[in-house]
DRENVOTOR-688664 format. One line per field, with one value per residue (C-alpha): residue in three letters; x, y, z; residue number from 1. Coordinates in Angstrom, 2 decimals. Layout:
<sites>
type: [ala / ...] $
east: [X / ...] $
north: [Y / ...] $
up: [Z / ...] $
seq: [NUM / ...] $
</sites>
This chain:
<sites>
type: [arg / pro / glu / trp / phe / asn / lys / lys / phe / ser / gly / leu / val / val / ser / asp / leu / asp / gly / thr / leu / val / ser / arg / asn / arg / glu / val / gln / pro / ser / val / leu / arg / ala / leu / glu / ser / leu / gly / asp / arg / asn / ile / leu / arg / val / val / ala / thr / gly / arg / ser / leu / his / ser / val / arg / lys / leu / leu / pro / arg / asn / phe / pro / ile / asp / val / leu / ile / phe / ser / cys / gly / ala / gly / thr / leu / cys / trp / lys / thr / gly / ser / leu / leu / lys / lys / his / ser / leu / thr / glu / thr / glu / ser / ala / glu / leu / ala / ala / phe / leu / leu / lys / arg / arg / asp / leu / cys / phe / met / leu / his / arg / glu / ile / pro / glu / asn / his / his / phe / leu / tyr / phe / gln / thr / his / ser / pro / pro / glu / asp / phe / val / arg / arg / leu / asp / leu / asn / arg / ser / tyr / ala / glu / glu / leu / lys / ala / gly / trp / pro / ala / glu / thr / arg / ala / thr / gln / ala / ile / val / ile / val / arg / gln / thr / glu / ala / ser / ile / tyr / glu / glu / leu / lys / ser / thr / leu / arg / asn / tyr / ser / val / ile / arg / thr / thr / ser / pro / leu / asp / his / ala / ser / ile / trp / ile / glu / val / phe / pro / his / asp / val / ser / lys / gly / arg / thr / thr / asn / trp / leu / ala / glu / gln / leu / gly / val / arg / ser / ser / phe / ala / met / gly / met / gly / asn / asp / tyr / asn / asp / thr / asp / leu / leu / asp / trp / ala / gly / ala / ala / phe / val / val / ser / glu / ala / pro / glu / thr / leu / lys / gly / arg / tyr / arg / val / val / gly / ser / cys / glu / ala / gly / gly / ala / ala / gln / ala / ile / glu / leu / trp / leu / arg / glu / arg / phe / gly] $
east: [-12.66 / -11.73 / -11.60 / -14.00 / -16.74 / -16.90 / -17.87 / -21.47 / -22.94 / -26.11 / -27.35 / -26.24 / -26.43 / -26.13 / -25.82 / -25.25 / -22.60 / -22.71 / -26.02 / -26.61 / -23.42 / -21.33 / -22.42 / -22.05 / -19.21 / -17.47 / -18.15 / -19.49 / -21.30 / -19.63 / -23.08 / -22.90 / -19.44 / -20.29 / -23.33 / -21.13 / -18.66 / -21.53 / -22.83 / -19.17 / -19.32 / -22.45 / -21.08 / -23.40 / -21.84 / -21.50 / -21.54 / -21.37 / -22.95 / -21.88 / -21.91 / -18.41 / -15.68 / -13.21 / -10.50 / -13.10 / -14.04 / -10.29 / -9.93 / -13.00 / -12.91 / -9.75 / -8.57 / -9.77 / -13.30 / -15.74 / -17.06 / -16.26 / -17.40 / -17.51 / -19.69 / -18.68 / -19.51 / -23.39 / -22.53 / -20.10 / -16.97 / -17.03 / -14.16 / -13.06 / -12.32 / -9.66 / -7.59 / -8.36 / -8.75 / -11.46 / -14.17 / -16.16 / -16.24 / -18.52 / -17.85 / -19.85 / -18.26 / -16.21 / -18.94 / -21.30 / -18.68 / -18.39 / -21.95 / -22.96 / -20.44 / -21.62 / -25.48 / -24.56 / -22.31 / -24.94 / -27.16 / -24.97 / -27.36 / -26.14 / -22.98 / -21.36 / -18.45 / -17.65 / -15.45 / -12.72 / -12.59 / -12.10 / -9.77 / -9.05 / -12.60 / -11.75 / -10.42 / -12.74 / -13.55 / -16.04 / -18.21 / -19.61 / -22.28 / -21.93 / -23.99 / -23.14 / -24.88 / -23.11 / -22.67 / -21.24 / -18.64 / -18.22 / -17.24 / -14.99 / -12.91 / -12.82 / -11.49 / -9.48 / -6.49 / -8.33 / -10.22 / -9.78 / -11.96 / -13.87 / -13.59 / -13.73 / -15.63 / -14.55 / -11.03 / -10.99 / -10.59 / -11.09 / -13.96 / -16.03 / -17.44 / -20.08 / -21.76 / -22.74 / -24.98 / -25.54 / -28.91 / -30.39 / -32.81 / -35.59 / -34.78 / -35.92 / -37.87 / -34.32 / -33.82 / -37.08 / -36.26 / -32.97 / -34.23 / -36.96 / -34.51 / -31.30 / -33.32 / -30.35 / -28.35 / -28.98 / -30.03 / -29.86 / -30.87 / -28.89 / -29.00 / -25.93 / -23.46 / -22.18 / -24.80 / -27.52 / -29.91 / -28.96 / -29.56 / -27.15 / -27.74 / -25.98 / -25.53 / -24.21 / -23.87 / -27.64 / -26.86 / -25.25 / -27.24 / -26.53 / -29.49 / -28.23 / -24.78 / -25.64 / -28.11 / -24.92 / -22.96 / -25.58 / -26.04 / -22.33 / -22.45 / -25.96 / -27.70 / -30.99 / -32.70 / -34.97 / -31.70 / -30.62 / -31.41 / -30.65 / -30.28 / -30.23 / -31.30 / -31.85 / -33.38 / -30.27 / -30.87 / -34.44 / -33.68 / -31.34 / -34.14 / -36.45 / -34.42 / -33.73 / -35.94 / -36.31 / -35.20 / -34.80 / -34.29 / -32.66 / -34.99 / -33.24 / -34.38 / -36.91 / -40.50 / -41.23 / -38.92 / -40.45 / -43.46 / -42.00 / -39.65 / -39.40 / -37.89 / -35.38 / -33.54 / -31.04 / -27.61 / -26.10 / -28.27 / -26.93 / -30.16 / -28.14 / -27.48 / -31.24 / -31.93 / -29.42 / -30.38 / -34.40 / -33.73 / -31.33 / -34.25 / -36.94 / -35.07 / -32.86 / -34.85] $
north: [-9.50 / -5.96 / -3.06 / -0.90 / -3.83 / -2.17 / 1.21 / 2.45 / 2.95 / 4.94 / 2.89 / 0.73 / 1.06 / -2.00 / -2.01 / -4.39 / -3.52 / -3.70 / -2.11 / -0.59 / 1.55 / 0.82 / 1.17 / -1.24 / 1.06 / 0.49 / 4.17 / 5.28 / 8.70 / 11.53 / 11.87 / 8.38 / 8.84 / 12.04 / 10.15 / 7.11 / 9.78 / 11.70 / 8.21 / 7.69 / 11.37 / 10.43 / 7.03 / 4.94 / 1.67 / 1.45 / -2.17 / -3.69 / -6.79 / -8.60 / -11.66 / -11.14 / -12.69 / -10.86 / -11.22 / -9.51 / -6.86 / -5.97 / -5.49 / -3.12 / -1.01 / 1.14 / 0.51 / 4.05 / 3.30 / 4.74 / 1.60 / -0.13 / -3.70 / -6.06 / -9.00 / -10.95 / -13.97 / -13.51 / -13.61 / -16.67 / -14.15 / -10.90 / -8.56 / -5.24 / -3.05 / -0.63 / -3.55 / -6.55 / -8.62 / -11.68 / -11.43 / -14.49 / -17.26 / -20.21 / -23.18 / -26.44 / -29.29 / -31.88 / -34.10 / -31.44 / -30.54 / -33.88 / -34.28 / -31.37 / -31.99 / -35.72 / -34.61 / -32.05 / -34.24 / -37.07 / -34.92 / -34.30 / -31.49 / -28.37 / -26.34 / -25.31 / -24.42 / -25.16 / -22.57 / -23.25 / -22.22 / -18.71 / -16.81 / -19.05 / -19.02 / -17.51 / -20.80 / -23.08 / -26.54 / -26.79 / -28.98 / -28.24 / -29.70 / -30.08 / -27.05 / -24.52 / -21.24 / -18.27 / -16.63 / -19.86 / -19.97 / -15.96 / -16.39 / -19.26 / -17.49 / -14.52 / -16.58 / -19.49 / -18.89 / -19.88 / -22.67 / -26.38 / -29.18 / -31.31 / -34.84 / -37.37 / -35.66 / -33.06 / -33.60 / -35.43 / -33.74 / -30.12 / -27.50 / -25.73 / -22.35 / -22.41 / -23.83 / -21.85 / -23.39 / -21.03 / -21.43 / -19.32 / -16.74 / -19.09 / -21.60 / -20.17 / -23.38 / -25.04 / -22.78 / -23.57 / -27.33 / -26.91 / -25.03 / -27.78 / -30.50 / -29.03 / -28.12 / -28.40 / -25.79 / -21.95 / -21.78 / -18.31 / -16.77 / -13.96 / -12.30 / -12.68 / -9.53 / -10.27 / -10.08 / -9.05 / -11.84 / -15.29 / -16.90 / -17.75 / -20.21 / -20.01 / -22.88 / -22.29 / -23.76 / -23.45 / -20.33 / -18.47 / -15.21 / -11.56 / -10.82 / -13.72 / -12.40 / -8.75 / -9.82 / -11.83 / -8.40 / -5.98 / -8.49 / -8.23 / -4.39 / -4.18 / -2.39 / -3.31 / -3.83 / -1.19 / 1.21 / -0.36 / 0.70 / -1.64 / -1.29 / -3.68 / -4.32 / -7.65 / -11.09 / -12.03 / -8.86 / -9.82 / -11.17 / -8.40 / -6.01 / -7.81 / -7.88 / -3.98 / -1.56 / 0.41 / -1.12 / 0.81 / -0.60 / 1.22 / 1.81 / -0.71 / -3.69 / -6.35 / -5.26 / -7.67 / -6.17 / -2.46 / -3.86 / -4.97 / -2.09 / 1.56 / 2.62 / 5.56 / 6.63 / 4.59 / 3.43 / 5.78 / 8.85 / 8.32 / 6.44 / 5.08 / 8.53 / 9.52 / 6.69 / 7.40 / 11.03 / 9.83 / 7.45 / 10.17 / 12.60 / 10.17 / 8.15 / 10.76 / 14.15] $
up: [-2.83 / -4.04 / -1.69 / -3.59 / -2.67 / 0.64 / -0.98 / -0.85 / -4.24 / -4.71 / -7.57 / -10.51 / -14.37 / -16.35 / -20.19 / -23.22 / -25.28 / -29.21 / -30.32 / -27.30 / -26.22 / -29.31 / -32.76 / -35.82 / -36.83 / -33.55 / -32.03 / -28.81 / -29.12 / -26.89 / -25.17 / -24.08 / -22.76 / -20.79 / -19.29 / -18.36 / -16.64 / -14.81 / -13.37 / -12.04 / -10.23 / -8.83 / -7.30 / -9.52 / -10.38 / -14.17 / -15.54 / -19.09 / -19.65 / -23.07 / -25.20 / -26.29 / -24.65 / -22.56 / -25.28 / -27.79 / -25.37 / -24.92 / -28.73 / -28.88 / -25.64 / -24.56 / -21.03 / -19.78 / -20.84 / -18.11 / -16.69 / -13.40 / -14.09 / -17.36 / -17.37 / -20.25 / -22.19 / -21.14 / -17.36 / -17.34 / -16.48 / -14.18 / -14.06 / -12.38 / -15.54 / -13.66 / -12.46 / -14.79 / -11.93 / -12.45 / -9.83 / -10.64 / -13.34 / -14.55 / -16.65 / -17.40 / -15.52 / -17.32 / -17.46 / -18.61 / -21.25 / -22.48 / -22.37 / -24.51 / -27.00 / -27.53 / -27.66 / -30.38 / -32.35 / -32.12 / -34.00 / -37.06 / -37.98 / -36.25 / -36.84 / -33.30 / -31.38 / -27.92 / -26.09 / -23.69 / -19.98 / -19.12 / -19.46 / -22.73 / -23.92 / -27.65 / -28.28 / -29.31 / -31.04 / -33.79 / -35.88 / -39.25 / -41.52 / -45.15 / -45.92 / -42.88 / -42.30 / -43.79 / -40.56 / -39.04 / -41.78 / -41.21 / -37.70 / -38.26 / -40.62 / -38.43 / -35.61 / -37.46 / -35.62 / -32.30 / -33.76 / -34.11 / -35.36 / -32.93 / -34.18 / -31.46 / -28.77 / -26.01 / -24.78 / -21.36 / -17.92 / -19.64 / -19.05 / -21.61 / -20.91 / -23.48 / -26.75 / -29.45 / -32.17 / -35.35 / -37.24 / -40.03 / -39.34 / -40.70 / -38.18 / -34.95 / -33.61 / -33.07 / -30.24 / -28.69 / -29.07 / -27.63 / -24.71 / -23.80 / -24.46 / -22.62 / -19.45 / -16.87 / -18.88 / -19.68 / -23.15 / -24.44 / -27.88 / -29.29 / -32.93 / -34.54 / -33.92 / -37.64 / -40.23 / -37.77 / -38.71 / -37.92 / -34.39 / -31.95 / -29.63 / -26.58 / -23.91 / -20.74 / -16.98 / -15.82 / -13.18 / -16.21 / -17.46 / -17.72 / -15.28 / -12.93 / -12.89 / -12.68 / -9.43 / -7.84 / -8.13 / -6.92 / -3.72 / -3.04 / -2.99 / -1.26 / -4.05 / -4.63 / -7.98 / -7.56 / -7.67 / -10.69 / -14.53 / -17.44 / -21.10 / -24.22 / -27.73 / -27.88 / -26.94 / -24.59 / -22.60 / -21.42 / -18.04 / -17.20 / -18.16 / -16.12 / -13.29 / -13.19 / -11.40 / -14.73 / -18.20 / -21.66 / -24.96 / -28.13 / -30.86 / -32.98 / -30.64 / -31.96 / -31.83 / -29.22 / -26.99 / -27.59 / -26.54 / -23.20 / -22.31 / -22.64 / -25.71 / -26.37 / -29.51 / -31.59 / -30.54 / -33.32 / -31.63 / -28.28 / -26.94 / -23.91 / -23.15 / -23.23 / -21.09 / -18.39 / -18.29 / -17.98 / -15.11 / -13.18 / -13.29 / -12.57 / -9.65 / -8.17 / -9.05] $
seq: [1 / 2 / 3 / 4 / 5 / 6 / 7 / 8 / 9 / 10 / 11 / 12 / 13 / 14 / 15 / 16 / 17 / 18 / 19 / 20 / 21 / 22 / 23 / 24 / 25 / 26 / 27 / 28 / 29 / 30 / 31 / 32 / 33 / 34 / 35 / 36 / 37 / 38 / 39 / 40 / 41 / 42 / 43 / 44 / 45 / 46 / 47 / 48 / 49 / 50 / 51 / 52 / 53 / 54 / 55 / 56 / 57 / 58 / 59 / 60 / 61 / 62 / 63 / 64 / 65 / 66 / 67 / 68 / 69 / 70 / 71 / 72 / 73 / 74 / 75 / 76 / 77 / 78 / 79 / 80 / 81 / 82 / 83 / 84 / 85 / 86 / 87 / 88 / 89 / 90 / 91 / 92 / 93 / 94 / 95 / 96 / 97 / 98 / 99 / 100 / 101 / 102 / 103 / 104 / 105 / 106 / 107 / 108 / 109 / 110 / 111 / 112 / 113 / 114 / 115 / 116 / 117 / 118 / 119 / 120 / 121 / 122 / 123 / 124 / 125 / 126 / 127 / 128 / 129 / 130 / 131 / 132 / 133 / 134 / 135 / 136 / 137 / 138 / 139 / 140 / 141 / 142 / 143 / 144 / 145 / 146 / 147 / 148 / 149 / 150 / 151 / 152 / 153 / 154 / 155 / 156 / 157 / 158 / 159 / 160 / 161 / 162 / 163 / 164 / 165 / 166 / 167 / 168 / 169 / 170 / 171 / 172 / 173 / 174 / 175 / 176 / 177 / 178 / 179 / 180 / 181 / 182 / 183 / 184 / 185 / 186 / 187 / 188 / 189 / 190 / 191 / 192 / 193 / 194 / 195 / 196 / 197 / 198 / 199 / 200 / 201 / 202 / 203 / 204 / 205 / 206 / 207 / 208 / 209 / 210 / 211 / 212 / 213 / 214 / 215 / 216 / 217 / 218 / 219 / 220 / 221 / 222 / 223 / 224 / 225 / 226 / 227 / 228 / 229 / 230 / 231 / 232 / 233 / 234 / 235 / 236 / 237 / 238 / 239 / 240 / 241 / 242 / 243 / 244 / 245 / 246 / 247 / 248 / 249 / 250 / 251 / 252 / 253 / 254 / 255 / 256 / 257 / 258 / 259 / 260 / 261 / 262 / 263 / 264 / 265 / 266 / 267 / 268 / 269 / 270 / 271 / 272 / 273 / 274 / 275 / 276 / 277 / 278 / 279 / 280 / 281 / 282 / 283 / 284 / 285] $
</sites>
């Protein structure tokens, strides 16, 4: 338990990363950086909650990026950003890992990746059909050096962090199907960060999501959700946004989310800074 866990925070701001804080061309607006720094000055905990692995986040964000905690892999891992120390991690059990691999392999109609245990969860085993979605091939090509073909089932006595099933934009019904079949797991829908259209269906241990992990962190620090603000742009942010006392989405979010949460400007226009400013004014005056 790090020393700063004993500190009294006056609030908590948690944000998605890609498409909320960081634009498609991998830039963070100066206004957003200033807003994050001002939260630190006000003793408000700054949290990023992303679907990216730790390995992937470290390639994107500099070490001096103004946040305190990183929640990565949709809540499977939690890290103190300044020290790099792991605060908490989740993985599927050996049995769950093997059962999930067997279930997905048996179908033969889905292209998927099974990621190894944190912190090695940028390494994965994969299965592809004869006509894989282009987005699956794109992700495989980008991560070829960490990929290994899944042939005879999940390796014995090892744990997986998650599975990612990649389907075409027109195949959203597969998400609903897997969600109802895999009831002992957490099944999360994400829009592909690669083509911004395909659907990634991520399967985690049942207690993993951005919202659940943020709630755990807030409980450790004694911060009530009414003193928390959440920002996002996609389906995998919904339970986080529902948990937070105040919630905002950037203008690029899907229409269904814009009907549920307050809308600020685009990511490129510094919508996150606008959300922080609005929340600070309304919550603290």
